[in-house]
C-alpha positions in Angstrom: 265.1 166.7 -9.8 263.6 170.1 -9.6 261.0 169.1 -12.1 260.0 165.9 -10.4 259.2 167.7 -7.2 256.3 169.6 -8.6 255.0 166.4 -10.1 255.0 164.9 -6.8 253.3 167.9 -5.4 250.9 167.8 -8.3 250.3 164.2 -7.7 249.8 164.9 -4.1 247.6 167.9 -4.9 245.8 165.8 -7.4 245.4 163.1 -4.8 244.3 165.7 -2.4 242.1 167.2 -5.0 240.7 163.8 -5.8 240.2 163.1 -2.2 238.6 166.4 -1.8 236.5 165.9 -4.8 235.5 162.5 -3.5 234.7 164.0 -0.2 232.7 166.7 -2.0 230.8 164.0 -3.8 230.1 161.9 -0.7 228.8 164.9 1.3 225.6 165.1 -0.6 224.9 161.4 0.1 225.2 162.0 3.8 222.9 164.9 3.5 220.3 162.7 1.7 220.5 160.2 4.5 220.0 162.9 6.9 217.0 164.1 5.0 215.5 160.7 5.0 216.0 160.4 8.7 214.6 163.9 9.2 211.6 163.0 7.0 211.1 159.8 9.0 211.4 161.8 12.2 209.0 164.3 10.8 206.5 161.7 9.8 206.6 159.9 13.2 205.1 162.7 15.2 202.3 163.0 12.6 201.2 159.3 13.0 201.2 159.5 16.8 198.3 162.0 17.1 196.2 159.8 14.8 196.7 156.8 17.0 196.0 158.8 20.2 192.8 160.2 18.6 191.6 156.7 17.8 192.4 155.5 21.3 190.6 158.4 22.8 187.6 157.8 20.6 187.5 154.2 21.6 187.7 155.2 25.2 185.0 157.7 24.8 182.8 155.0 23.1 183.6 152.4 25.9 182.9 154.9 28.6 179.6 155.9 27.1 178.4 152.2 26.9 179.4 151.6 30.5 177.5 154.7 31.5 174.5 153.6 29.5 174.6 150.1 31.0 175.0 151.4 34.5 172.1 153.8 34.0 170.0 150.9 32.7 170.9 148.8 35.8 170.1 151.6 38.1 166.8 152.3 36.4 165.9 148.6 36.5 166.8 148.4 40.2 164.7 151.5 40.9 161.8 150.2 38.8 162.0 146.8 40.4 162.2 148.2 43.9 159.3 150.5 43.1 157.2 147.6 41.8 158.0 145.4 44.8 157.4 148.3 47.1 154.0 148.9 45.5 153.2 145.2 45.7 154.1 145.1 49.3 152.1 148.2 50.1 148.9 146.9 48.4 149.2 143.2 49.3 152.4 142.0 50.9 152.0 143.9 54.2 148.7 142.1 54.9 150.1 138.6 54.4 151.4 136.3 57.2 153.8 133.9 55.6 155.8 130.8 56.5 157.6 128.1 54.6 157.5 125.6 57.5 154.4 124.0 56.1 153.6 120.6 54.5 150.7 118.9 52.8 149.0 116.2 54.8 146.0 113.9 54.7 144.1 111.5 57.0 145.5 108.3 55.6 144.0 104.9 56.5 146.6 102.3 57.5 145.3 98.9 56.5 146.1 96.1 59.0 144.4 92.8 59.6 142.4 92.0 62.7 142.8 88.3 62.4 145.7 85.9 61.7 145.9 84.0 58.4 147.6 83.4 55.1 147.0 85.9 52.4 145.0 84.4 49.6 145.1 87.2 47.0 146.0 90.9 46.6 143.6 92.3 44.0 145.1 95.8 43.8 148.5 97.2 42.8 150.7 100.0 44.2 149.4 103.5 43.4 146.1 102.2 42.2 143.0 104.3 42.6 140.3 102.5 44.6 136.7 103.3 45.7 135.1 102.8 49.1 134.4 99.1 49.8 136.8 97.8 47.2 138.8 94.7 48.3 142.5 95.4 49.1 143.7 92.2 50.6 141.9 88.8 50.9 142.9 86.3 53.7 142.2 82.5 53.4 138.7 82.2 54.9 138.5 78.4 55.4 139.1 78.3 59.1 136.7 81.1 59.8 134.0 79.6 57.6 134.3 76.4 59.7 134.1 78.4 62.9 130.9 80.1 61.7 129.3 76.8 60.8 130.1 75.4 64.2 128.6 78.4 65.9 125.4 78.1 63.8 125.2 74.3 64.6 125.4 75.1 68.4 122.6 77.6 68.0 120.4 74.9 66.2 121.1 72.5 69.1 120.2 75.0 71.7 117.0 75.9 69.9 116.0 72.3 70.0 116.7 72.2 73.7 114.6 75.2 74.3 111.8 73.7 72.3 112.0 70.5 74.4 111.8 72.5 77.6 108.9 74.5 76.4 107.1 71.3 75.5 107.7 70.1 79.0 106.4 73.4 80.3 103.2 72.9 78.4 102.9 69.4 79.8 103.3 70.8 83.3 100.5 73.2 82.6 98.3 70.4 81.6 99.2 68.5 84.8 98.1 71.5 86.8 94.8 71.6 84.9 94.4 67.8 85.5 95.2 68.1 89.1 92.8 71.0 89.5 90.1 68.9 87.8 90.8 65.9 90.1 90.6 68.2 93.1 87.1 69.4 92.0 86.0 65.7 91.9 87.6 65.0 95.2 86.0 68.0 96.8 82.6 66.8 95.5 83.2 63.4 96.9 84.2 64.9 100.2 81.0 66.9 100.3 79.0 63.7 99.8 80.9 61.9 102.5 80.2 64.8 104.9 76.5 64.5 104.1 76.6 60.7 104.6 78.4 61.1 107.9 75.8 63.6 109.2 73.0 61.2 108.3 74.7 58.3 110.0 75.3 60.3 113.1 71.7 61.5 113.2 70.4 57.9 112.9 72.7 56.7 115.6 71.6 59.5 118.0 68.0 58.6 117.3 68.7 54.9 117.9 67.5 54.0 114.5 70.9 53.4 113.0 73.8 51.1 113.7 77.4 52.0 114.6 78.9 50.3 111.6 77.4 52.7 109.0 78.6 55.6 111.1 82.1 54.2 111.1 82.0 53.6 107.4 80.8 57.2 106.8 83.6 58.6 108.9 86.2 56.5 107.0 84.8 57.6 103.7 85.0 61.2 104.8 88.7 60.8 105.9 89.5 59.2 102.6 87.8 62.0 100.6 89.7 64.6 102.6 92.9 62.8 101.8 92.1 62.8 98.1 91.4 66.5 98.2 94.8 67.1 100.0 96.4 64.9 97.3 94.8 66.9 94.6 96.2 70.1 96.2 99.7 68.5 96.4 99.4 67.5 92.7 98.5 71.0 91.7 101.4 72.4 93.7 103.8 69.9 92.2 102.7 70.6 88.7 103.0 74.3 89.3 106.5 73.8 90.8 107.5 71.8 87.8 106.3 74.6 85.6 108.5 77.0 87.6 111.5 74.8 87.2 110.9 74.5 83.5 110.5 78.3 83.3 113.9 78.7 84.9 115.4 76.1 82.5 113.9 78.1 79.6 115.5 81.3 80.9 118.9 79.5 81.3 118.6 78.0 77.8 117.8 81.4 76.4 120.8 82.9 78.1 123.0 80.2 76.7 121.4 80.9 73.3 122.4 84.6 73.7 126.0 83.6 74.2 125.8 81.2 71.3 124.4 84.0 69.1 127.3 86.3 70.2 129.7 83.5 69.3 128.0 83.1 65.9 128.1 86.9 65.3 131.8 87.0 66.3 132.6 84.1 63.9 130.7 85.9 61.1 132.6 89.1 62.0 135.9 87.3 61.9 135.0 85.8 58.5 134.2 89.3 57.2 137.7 90.4 58.4 139.3 88.0 55.9 138.6 90.7 53.2 140.2 94.1 53.9 138.3 96.8 52.1 139.0 100.4 51.3 137.3 102.6 53.9 136.9 105.5 51.4 137.9 106.6 47.9 141.7 107.1 47.5 144.9 105.8 46.2 146.8 102.6 47.4 150.2 103.3 48.7 153.0 101.5 50.7 151.6 98.1 49.6 153.8 95.6 51.5 152.0 92.2 51.2 152.1 89.4 48.7 149.9 86.2 48.3 151.1 83.5 50.7 152.3 85.9 53.4 151.3 85.0 57.0 149.8 88.1 58.5 148.6 89.0 62.0 147.1 91.9 63.7 149.0 95.2 63.9 151.0 94.4 60.7 150.7 97.2 58.2 149.7 96.0 54.8 148.9 99.1 52.8 147.8 102.7 53.1 144.8 104.4 51.5 145.4 108.1 50.8 142.4 110.3 50.0 143.9 112.8 47.5 140.7 114.7 47.3 140.9 115.6 51.0 144.4 116.8 51.5 145.1 119.8 53.8 148.1 121.9 54.9 149.7 121.9 58.4 151.6 125.2 58.6 153.8 125.8 61.6 153.6 129.6 62.3 155.7 131.4 64.8 154.1 132.3 68.1 154.7 135.9 67.3 152.5 135.5 64.2 149.4 133.9 65.8 147.8 137.2 66.7 147.5 137.9 62.9 145.8 134.6 62.1 142.1 133.8 62.6 139.9 130.9 61.8 138.1 131.5 58.5 140.9 133.6 56.9 141.8 132.8 53.3 145.2 131.4 52.6 147.4 131.2 49.5 149.5 128.0 49.1 152.5 127.8 46.9 153.6 124.2 46.3 157.3 123.6 45.6 156.4 120.6 43.3 154.2 122.9 41.2 156.3 126.0 40.3 154.1 129.0 39.5 151.0 127.4 40.8 149.0 128.9 43.7 146.4 126.9 45.5 143.6 128.5 47.6 142.5 127.4 51.1 140.9 128.5 54.3 142.2 128.4 57.9 140.0 125.9 59.7 141.7 125.5 63.1 144.7 126.3 65.3 146.4 123.7 67.5 145.6 123.9 71.2 149.4 123.9 72.0 152.7 124.4 70.4 154.4 121.5 68.6 157.0 121.0 71.3 154.3 120.3 73.9 153.1 117.2 71.9 156.6 116.0 71.2 157.8 112.6 72.6 160.3 114.4 74.8 159.1 117.8 75.7 161.7 120.4 76.6 162.4 120.8 80.3 163.4 124.4 81.0 163.6 123.9 84.8 167.0 122.1 84.6 169.0 125.3 84.8 170.0 125.5 81.1 167.6 127.8 79.2 167.7 129.2 75.7 164.7 131.0 74.5 163.5 129.7 71.2 160.5 131.0 69.2 157.9 128.3 69.4 155.7 127.3 66.5 152.0 126.4 66.6 150.4 124.1 63.9 147.7 125.8 61.9 145.5 123.6 59.7 144.4 124.9 56.3 141.8 123.2 54.2 142.3 123.2 50.4 139.3 124.3 48.4 137.6 121.3 46.9 136.9 123.0 43.6 140.5 124.1 43.1 141.8 123.0 39.7 145.1 121.7 41.1 143.7 119.9 44.2 144.1 116.5 42.5 147.8 117.0 42.0 148.6 117.6 45.6 150.3 114.8 47.7 150.8 114.5 51.4 154.3 115.4 52.5 155.0 118.1 49.8 156.7 121.2 51.0 154.6 124.4 50.6 154.7 128.1 51.4 151.6 129.5 53.1 150.5 133.1 53.2 147.4 134.0 55.2 145.6 137.1 54.2 144.7 139.2 57.3 142.1 141.2 55.3 139.9 138.1 54.8 139.5 137.3 58.6 135.9 137.2 59.7 134.9 140.6 61.0 138.2 142.2 59.9 137.9 146.0 59.4 138.5 147.3 55.9 142.1 148.3 55.3 143.0 151.5 53.6 145.2 151.1 50.5 
């Protein structure tokens, strides 16, 4: 028993020693782990500064680009402002501008003056035509008949006038004949007077009888009656001539009316063909063959594209800066980048509201002051290269140059 105890102790000691040895062997492992952790911890702070440096570098690069971009924008704004300011100083401050302006033209509205059926339409929409070219033709049959009837009436009246003139010539001959008869009757009267004086002388002397005296007196009275008849015949022939003269005048007056009727018939016949009044382009063609047309119906429009102009409505506060004869620049919305030249030719005698269908009545108690606009007409230069592309109704922007006004003083630049 005493020997076993030490064994037990030895075993225990051995166990303890083994445990201690094991513990001694395990301790280094823990230290290794701790070293690895320590190394990891030591490495971590080293990686962080590198990342921070890259971020800071990126931030520095991004900030530099933004500053460069901002500088470019500022410089561009300053440069653009300087350029626009320079342009305004040398040019813009002398311009009176409005965008309340439109192209226009004196268009011809084609409408018939007579009633009839359309026989043909020899043109098409948007076709270019010249002055005198037929646009619409109306059936001329009825108007040709009317012209023939008027001409026939004139021929009849001419025949009537010729007949009356022949009668007038006959009346003149009757006057001549009556005057000749009177001469003979006067000669016969003279002879009877002589015979009567002889018979009276014989009777007074007692050498003659009463019967010859009575016969002489009767012959004298008869001769006097013939002379009076000759005077009456002359007067009648002359009166007949006067009547015929009046008839001729009346016939000529009727002839004048017939000539007017003939001319009116010919004019109506000419209206059966509607012709272009000037060179231009056909627009708004609204008629077809077979249509029954009458006066006041619009059939087509002729637009002279070579004579377009601009009606610009300037504010009343701008009128003192505009003068007839000033040069104008016209920018057409339909032609981007194109500038057309023109000249101010006239200013309207009143504002646009005065000529409106319902002018404003400011005496009713409700009044709001509104800047009025006055139409200003601008003629486009005929030799402008873009004048043929302009169309009435297009929106434009007009700038009138004050420096080009007649008699304008030179402006310092």
